[in-house]
N, C-alpha and C positions, 0 to 999 in steps of 0.2 A: 379740240382737246376736251377731255372729260371735265376738268376743273379749270376755269378761266380766271386769271387775275383781273379784278375790276379796278382796283385802285391801290396805290402804294405811296403814301406820303405821311408826313408828321408821325413817323414811327408806327404807322398802322398798315397792315397788309390785309386787304380784303379780297377774298376768293369766293367763288360760287360753284356748286355742282351744276353742270350744264348738260343734263342727259334727258331732255324732254321726251324722247322716244321710249324711255323706260321709267318715266315719272321720277327722274333724278335718283334712280337706284344706285347702289354701291356695288361695283364690280372690280375686277383686277385693274382695269385702267384707272378707275378713280383712286384705288389704293396707290398705284404708281405715282400719280400726280400729287396726292397728299404727302407721300414720302418725299417727293422732290421739293415741295413747298417747305416742309419741316427741315429738310437738309439745308435749304437756302437760308431760312430764318436762323437756324442754329449756327450757321457759318458766318453770317454778316453781323449778328449780335446787336443790331440796331433796332430791330422790330420789337415793340413793346406790346402790341395788341394784334392778334390774328382774328379776323372776323370771317365766318363762313356762313353763306346763305345758299339758297337754292334758286336756280334760274326760274323766271316766271312768277306766277302768283298762286299756283295750285299746290305744288309740292315743295317741301324742304328736302326730304329724302324719304323714299318709299322702302327703305331697308335694303337688305342684300338682294342682289339681282338673281332671282330664282333660276332664270334661264341660263345665265352665265355660270352658275354654280351647280347646275343639275348634273354635270358630268362627273362631279366628285361623289363617288359611291362608298368608299371605305371610310372607316373611322379615322385612319391616319390622314387621308386627304382632307376630311372635314376639319381635323385638328390643325393642320398646317395653314389652311385658309383662315381659320379663326385666330390662330396664334399671330398671324401677320397683322390682321386688323387690330387685334388687342394691343400689339406693340405700338401701332400708330396712335391709338387712343391713350396709351400710357405716356407717350411723348407729349401729347396735348395736355395731359393732366399735370405733368411735372416740369414742363419747359420753363425757360427764363422769360416768359411772355404771358400776358393774359390771353385767354381764348374766349371768344364771345360768339355765340350762335345767334344768328338773325333768322328767326323761324318764320318764313313767309307763307307757309301753307300747311298741308297735311303731312303728318309724320307717322311712319309705320315701322314696326319691328326693329331692325338694326339701325334705322334712322333715329329711333328713340335712344338706343344705346350710344349712338354717336353724340347726341346732344348732352347726354349725361356726363360725358367726359370733359365737357367744356366748363370753364370756371363760371361763366355767366350766360344767361340766355334771355332774349327778348323776343316776343312772338306777336304776330298779328292777332287781333281779336277774333279773326275768322279761322285761325289755325286750330287743328285738332291733333290728338295723339292716340295711337293705338299700339299696344304691345301685342303684335299679331303672331309672334313666334309659335305659340301653342296651336294655332290653326294649321301649322305644318308639322305638328307632332314634335316640336322642339322646345327646349328651354333657350334662353338667351345664349349667344355665342361669344360676345365680345366684352364681357364684364358687366353686362346690364343688370343681372340679378344683384350683384354686390353693390353696385352704385345706386340702384333704385332703392334698396333697403336703407342704405346710408342717407338717401335723400328724403324718402317719404315714410320710412318705417316698414316693418315686416308685414303687418296685416294688410295695409293698403297695397304693398307690392304684390302680395299673393293674389289679391282681388284683381288687380290689373293684369298680371301675368297669366292668370287662369281663365279670365272671362272674355278676352278679345273685345272688351268694350271700348267705345269711342270716348275719349276724355276731352272735354271742352277746354278752351283756353282759360276760362275762369276757374275751373276746377284744377287745372294744371298750376296756375299761379297760387291759388289758395293752399294747395297741398305742399308747395315748395318744389314741385318738379321743375318749374321755370321761375325766373325772377320778376320779369316785367311784361306788361302788355302795351300794345300801341295800336292805334287805328291804322288800317292797312296803308292808307295814302301817305302816312308819315313814318312808316316803319324804318325805312332806310335812313331818313334824316335823324330820327331818334337814336338809331343804332350808332350812327356816325358821331353824334354828340356824346353818347356814352363812351364810345371808344376814345374820343379825345380826352375825356376826363380820366379814363384809366391810363392813358399814355403818359401822364405826368409822373408816374412812378418808375424809377430806374430798374433795369433788369435784375440786378443783384438782389434788390429788395423784393421784387416780384417773386423771384425764386425762393427766397427765404420764407415769405408769407405762405406760399403754396406748400413748401415742405413742412412748415410748422403746423399747418392745419391738418395735413395728411398724417403727420406724426401723432397728433392728438387723437385721431380716430382709432389708431391701432396700438397705442401704448397706454400703460397705466398713468393715471392722473399725476402722480408724484414725479414720474419720469418726464412727462411733458412739461410740468412746471419748472423743473430743473433745467431742461433744454432751453426753454423760453428765456430764462434768466441768463444763461450762457450766451445765447445768440443776441440778446439785447446788449450785453456788455461788448460783444464783438462790434456791433454796428455803432455803438456809442463812440467808439474810438476811431471811426473812419473819417477821412477827410470830407467825404460827402456830407456826413452829419454836421461836422464843424462848420462847413460852408453854409449850410442851410440855417444854422443857428445865427451865424454872423449876419446873414442877409435879413433874418427876422429882426435882429436887434437894430440894424441900420434903419429898417422901415419904422420900427417903433420910435427910435430917436427922431426920425424925420417927422413923423406925425405929431410928436410931442412939441416940436419947435413952434414958437409963436409966429 
């Protein structure tokens, strides 16, 4: 299989791209399995964190598979391919679960666009990042320009998109491209521990937090503030909130007892 389930427990679904013969490149088979994984997560409703990594230690994802896509010659064929992958990334970005990229090695082109759609990312200190699309005479295809500008700002995005430069893991984390670094030998353990922390949040609240932050990016401040107030009031009245308050008060009373 192109993407192999590694682990699924404690509300965490861990998958990895397993295409060593193509440096973990993304092709139609990878798209097929990513769609299947998202279908399953959305259907079962119990997954709170989806982790994606690359097999091996050298590549997370080397972008779109040039050989597999080389038969697409027309603008419409290119659009349909890009539209399909964009839909997958939109589902990652807006789903009722956290998405966490475990970046185990080098990332190129569309692989960078893939990680930008994840809520969080942790990378090996030996990882590197290259927006290589321009070397093929292309801009990003899967929403990478928009998300990169949102993540690091327009000037830095232009520099990276136009230069084909290799971005070190240190520069990636300092710029906000990724969240955290780990030594290679502890990457998977550190990723799992972070996933466990993230999994404490219920899916309905995950969905609200993701929607709220995206809304803030694309609407006027006053509109976002009003929406935030409305959504807070909604969650304030939920049984979930009342239960957590009761549990907190019980713990407080217990700790106060002599």
